N, C-alpha and C positions, 0 to 999 in steps of 0.2 A: 503495499500500498506504501504510494506516496502523497505527499502535500503540497501543493504551490503555495509559494510564500510570497511571488511574484507584486500581487495584487496587495498584499498585508501593508506595503512601505507605504503605498501610496494613500491608503485611508485611515491609516495610525495619524495619530495628531501626532505634532514636534513637542516635545518637554518644554518646549517655552512661548506653544502656543495660549496657553491660559494667561500669563502674566504678561506678555505681549498685548494683547488684545482689551485688557483692562487698563496697562499702560495709555495704547492708544484711543482710548475711550475717556480717559480724566486728559488725558493732553490738551484733546480737543476742548470740552468739557471749560477747561482751564481758559486755554484760549481765548474762548468767547465770551466766558466768567472777565475774562481782565480787559474787552474790549468794552465790557457792560462797565464795570467797572472807569473806565477810562467817559465812557460815556454822563455817568453820574458825576463824576467831577467836574465834565464840563457845565451841568447843569448849578451844580453846588458854587463854584466858584465863576463859570460866567452870567449867570441869573442870579444869584444870591437863595437860592434853592436849597437848602441841607437835609432834608427829609429825603429822599432818595438815594444818596451814601449815605446816609446814618443805614438806612435797613438795608442797603445791600452793601457797603464794608464788612461785616461777617461774615454773611452769604458766600463772598470769595473767599475770605479766609479760611472755612473752612473746607472750600475746594481745593486750594493750592495747598491744602495738610495732605490732604486724600491724595491728592498730587504727589506730593512728596512721598507721600507712604506706597506708593503703586511704582513709585518710581524706583525706589531702595528695592522693595522687592526682586524689578526684574532686575537689576541693578547684582544685586545678589546672584540672581541663578544662572544672567549670565556671563556671569564672573568680570564684572566692565570695573579698569581699576578707580581709583579713586578721585585721579582729576576726572575721568571721564563723567561717573557719574554726577561729580558738584558742578559741572558743566550744562547738564541737562537739566539738572533741579534748577539754576538758575534761569535754565531757557523757559521757565513756567512765570519768569517775573517784566519778559519784554514784550509789550504787545506783539503779535505777529511769529515770534520767534517761535513756541511752544505747536505752530503748522510745521516749519521748516524741520527743527530738529525730534518732531514725531516720523514725518517723512522719511528722514534719515537715520533713526532710530532705526524702525521696523526695515527699512531696508536692508541694513548691514545685518541688523538680528537673524533675517530670513537667507542671510547667505553665511552667514557663523563669525564674520569678520567683526574687527574691532572698532569700536563706533569713533574714534578720533583717529 
């Protein structure tokens, strides 16, 4: 009796697929959240209405903390260097950069390459 393992490799999920998916979602949510925070800052300082910023700033803080935890989870499982990990963590602090870094990290992790 013989068994074929040819199709098994294609259907078996990669060991980093779960942490990578969680990172990708959190990076996207953090990026959108940071843009929303910028909009609330424009409303606060440009129009003198501090209410949106007072409500949204803590929400953004929680979203960023979730991004930090999920990024560190991926970094540990993918065995990133401390420098790479810190750079990806800081990417969530600059508008639009989290989107760019998310794409780079996704491609590099899937290819099994170093991040930076």
